[in-house]
N, C-alpha and C positions, 0 to 999 in steps of 0.2 A: 588330244592331241591337235594342234594348229599349222593349215598347211603354210604357213607362210616362215615357219623355221627353215632352218640352213639345212640344206641336202648337201652328201658327199659320196663320190666314187667309194668304190669297192678300195681301191689304192689308196685316196687320201684318208679313210677310216683307219685302216691298217696302220697307216707312219703316227697319226693321231693316236691310238690304243694301243699302239705296239701289240698289233695282233695279228696273225697273218691273213692274207686274203683270201685263202684257202678255207678258214676258219669261217670267213664272214659269209663267203659263198655257201657254205654247207649250214651256215644256220638260217640264212635266206632261204634256201631250197626246201629245209626243211619243216620249216614255216614257223619258227623261231620269232622271226623277223621278219618285220617286212618292207619290202621295196618299190621302186617304179621306175619305169623306163621314158629318161628325159627326150629332148626331139633328137637327140644323136643316139638314141636306143642304147645306150647306157644305163645300167641301173644305177642307181640311186640312194642312201640310206640317212636314216636320221642318228646320229653319236646316241644318242639317251636310249635309243631300242638298241645297240648294239652294246649299250653300258651294262645294262640291265643283267642282261644275258651274261656278259662278263663276268661280271659282281658275281653272280650265281654260281660261275661254274667253280671261283674258289671258294665259297662259303662251306662251314663244316655247320651249319646250325638249321634243326630239321623243323620246317616252318608247317608242316602239316598239321592241321587241326579242323574239325570241324567248329563252323564260327556261331557264337550265341552270346546276344546280350544278356547281362543282370538283369536289367530293369525291365519289364514291361508298359508300354505304350497303352493309351487309352482308346487306340484307332482300331479300325474292325473291316475286315475284309470277303469280299465272297469270289472264292475260287472257282473259275470253269475250268472244265478239261483238262481235271485233275491231276491226272494220270496214275503213278504209281507215288505222286506226292512229294518230287523235289522241289517245284517251286513252294507248295503247301510248310512244307519245312523250314525251308528258310527262311520264307515271310515269318513263321512262328518262330524261330531261333531270334528274329530279328527285335522282335516284341509286337506283332502284330498279332489281334485275336482274329480267326475262322467264324463266319457268325453260319457260313455254309457254303460245302463241296458239293459239285457236281462232276459225274464221271458216268460214261457209258460202258468200258469196258467192264465184264464181270470179274475179271483178273487182277486189274486194276483196283476195283473198288473192294475184294476179298483183301487184296495187302493193306489198303488203307483203313480197314476196320481192323484187322489182325494188332496194326499198331497204334494205331489212333480209335479206340471205339467210342471215345466219349465226344470225337470231332461231326459235327453236323453234316454226313453224306447223305446226299441222294441219288441213288442209282436208278438212273432214268437217260432217255434220250432227251437233252435240252430242249428239243422242239417244245416239249411237254410241259416245262417247269414254265410258272407264272413269279413273276417279280414286282408286283406292284406292292404288296405288301410288306417286303423286305427293305431294310437301311443297313447301307455300309458304308464307309469312308470314301473305300476303295474297290473296283470293282478288276478283278485280275483274268487272263485268260490267254492261254496257248492256242488260239485257236488253228485249225488246220488250212491250209493258205490253196485254194480254189481257185479257179479260172473265172471270171466274170465274164457277162456279152455285152457288147456296149452299142451295136449297131439300134437307131434311135433311140438311144438312151440317155439320160441326163447325169448317170454317176450318183446318184441322189440315195438315201437311206431304203427308199421303194425299191429301188432296184435291184440291191442286194438279195433280196429274197429267195429264199434255196441255198444259201451258202451259211455255212456254220458260222465265219464273220458275221452273218445279220442276227445270227441269236447271242452273240456278244453283245453288239450295238443295242440289241434291242433290249437287253439287260442292264446298260447304260440308259441308254432311255426314262426304261422303268422307273430304276433303283434310282437315277442323279447323285451318282458318288463325286466328292470330292475329286478324287482322281482314278483316273484308265488305265490300269496298263496292259498294253498288248506284247507278247512273245510270240517271236516265228524266227526261222533259219535267213541267212543273210540273202539266201536267194528271193528272199521275195525283194530285195532292192530293185531286181531287176527283173522279176516273173511278168512276161507278157509286157516288155520292154518297159516297166517303170510303172504302166496303167494299173495296174493292180493297190499295187502302196498307194498311188494316188487316187485311187474309187475310196482304199479305207480312209485315209488322212482325210478326204473331203467329205465323206459321212459323219465322221466324228467332230468336224467341224460344225456340221448341220445340227447335230444335236446338243451344239453349246459348249464347246470344247475346245481349245487353243491347244497347239501337237507338236511336237518335238519327236523325235526317231535317232537313232545312234546304235551302230554294231558294237555291241561287247564282247572283247576278248577274254574268255574263262582263264587264260595260261596265266594272266596278270590278275586275277583276283579270286587269288588261294583255293583254285582247282589246276591240277596235273592232266591237263588236256588243253588240246589246241583246239576249244570249239569256242564257235562265235557264235551269236545268237543277235537277231535285230528284236531291241527293245523301242516299243511307241509309248509314251508317255502323255495324256490328253488331260488337262487342269480345267475344270470348271470356271467357264467367262466371268463367272461373278465373284470370285477369289482371287485374291493376291496371291497366290502361291508359285514360287518361282520355281521352273523346271530343270532339275539338272540331273545327273548321273554318276553313278558309283566312276571314281577314280583311280585310275592304272595302278599298281603297286611298281615298286622299284627292284622286284623280285619273281622267281619262277618257284614252282613245286617240281622239283624232277621225280619222274616216277619211283626211283629210288627210295624217296621219302614218302610217298604216297601208301605204296605197297611194303611199307617197313613191318613186321609180324601182321599182315594181312591175316586175319581167321583162313585156315582151309574151309574148302566147301568143293561142291560138283562142281564140271565143267563139260564143256564140250570136248569130242576129240576128232584128230586129222586124221583122215583116210591114209593108208600105210604110202601111199604115192605121192600125197601132198606133205607128210612127214620127212619125207625122203628128201624134198625138194627144199623145205625149210631148215634142216640140218644144216644145210648148205651157207645160210643165209647169215650175216653179222648181224651183230645188236646195232639196229640205227638202220639196218639197208634192206633192200628190196630186189625184186627180180632181176634188175640189171647186173648185179652183182654173182649173178650164175655163169657158168660159162655159154659162151654164144649159142649151141648145140642144145642145151637144156632150157636157154631163155625162150627158143624157137619151139621146143616140143612144149613147153608148160603154158605161155602166151598163148598158142595157136594163130589164128589169124589175129588176133590183138597186138601181135608183136609186129607187123606192117604197121597197123594204126597208128595217128598221131596221139600227142598227149604225151604227159609222163608216167601214167597209172603207178604212181606210185604207192598207191595201197594196196598192190597185189604182190604175192609174198612176202609179205612187208614184216619183218621184226622191231618191234619198240625197242627204245635205247632206254637204258636205265638213268641215263645224264640229262634228259630232257620231259617235257610234258608227254602225257599219250598223243597219237592220233584220237581226231573225234572220233568215238565210240559210234557204233552201227548198234540195230538189234541182233545182229549176229557176229561173231566174231571168229568167223571160220569161213564164211563165203569166200570165194575165188576174188572178188572183186575187192575184197574189204577186211584182207586178215590183219589180225591184230595178233601175232605170235607175243608169247612172251620173252623178254630180252633175254634170259637164259637158260629156259627148257624151252625146249620146242614141243608146244602144247598152245592152245586158244587160251585167253584170259579165262579165269575161270569166274561164275557167278560175285562172288563177293569181291574179289580184283578190281569186276567191272563197278560194284557197287562202291568202292572205295575211291576211284579212280574219280566218279561222279559226286562225292563227298557224301554217302549218303552214312548215317551213321551203322558202325557192327550188329550192332542189335538190330536193326531196322531188318523185317522181314518180307520176303515176296513171297506172291501165292504162286498155283500154278508149276506147268512143266519147266523144265530147263531152260527149254525154248521161248518160253511165255515170260519168264523174269527174263532172260537177256532181255527182250522187247521192251518191259517197262524199263527195264534201266538203261536202256540205249535210247529210248524216247524221253528221258526225264530233262528237266535243266536240272544242272548242277547245282545240288543245294547250297555249298556256299554263295555261288553266284547270286542267286535268289535272295539270300540271307544279304549280300550288298546292294540289291536293288531294295531289299526292305528296309535296310539301313537309310537309305540315301531318301526312300520316300516320306519314312519319320522325319526325318530331319526336313524335309521341304514343306510338311505340316504343321514343325515347329517354326518354319522362318527359319533356320540355322542354316542353311547354302545360299546360295549366290545363283543368279539365273544362268544357265550354261549357254556359252557366248556365242553357240553356232549351233543350227538346227539343221540334225540329222548327218549323215556321215559320205551324201552323194558326191559333194565335191572331193572328198578322199578317196573313195571307192575308185574316182576313175583316175585319180593317181596311183592307186595301191594294186598292186598283183601277188594271189596271193602265193 
């Protein structure tokens, strides 16, 4: 998306596309489309953003599927912080071969072993691993975001010791892959005033990589979920490899399609008091749809605080992608109530929304399974990243025209 495209007010877009202003504003509020406020404090929209939702709303084709390339590539990867395998499955589905996976959590490791006993999984603290004898075209890792200290420091490679990003960078330093991929939450853009990301970029550049980064929106990449992930791609300086990112599709996948014939499974249950509240919430609604007396009772002190708090007492809609899945579908701040039944989403519904295959089993208690799925990168999002990386290595794509989403991020608000 280029920021020099023309933007329109809700009224102008309504006239041009023959769609109601209320509908445009509802889609904006729910996160289906993005807007920004101009210098007159009016919300502005891109027509293409609205068009693809408008087109999908009238479509009867079910586009939900787990994406997979028929051909395998020659390229290899080391997968760090592998979790329950979301990125690893997607990369493999794109055609990349794993030479090593590392994960520390015992339940996630058990999940990986149950499903992929042939993967070379090392269950250990990454600090204990040595990579100097390893070879791979790609090093990929969804490292946890941690605060760095800057006082009296140069923000270089040696200054980030003690952080897990340092271990990711150390692997890159020792393996010297052609491409390095970092993945994190969108909040990393503004973490510590943007200094954390700046440090990470400077460290990768110090290691001999040119770097670009971008926020990818899962809802436009074959995932029925409004999940945004910051993807950082580094290419080794001595290689003429273009840096590119997956291109957004002109459609979305509503929850109705993602959960069609979803296998039955266990799931959490609401306490009686919460069940009574959520019974009153319509599809796509949240606590503001309650009578004011119940709003105050349910929200408590939060009722008088700022912010939309749109995740509270939230029932999902069949006609839109899900909100971002968290580690629990039943906590008060992040309810993910089924669109029709008054209950949290089940484990298998969670997995479907994250585009895990139906036969992918999760180890541990119900709570552990939710946690593994909620922390994962959606499989189809990882597929698109892997597919793009393969095309980069084959020189089949052009260099991304813009570096990062910072300029867009200043324009857009969720």
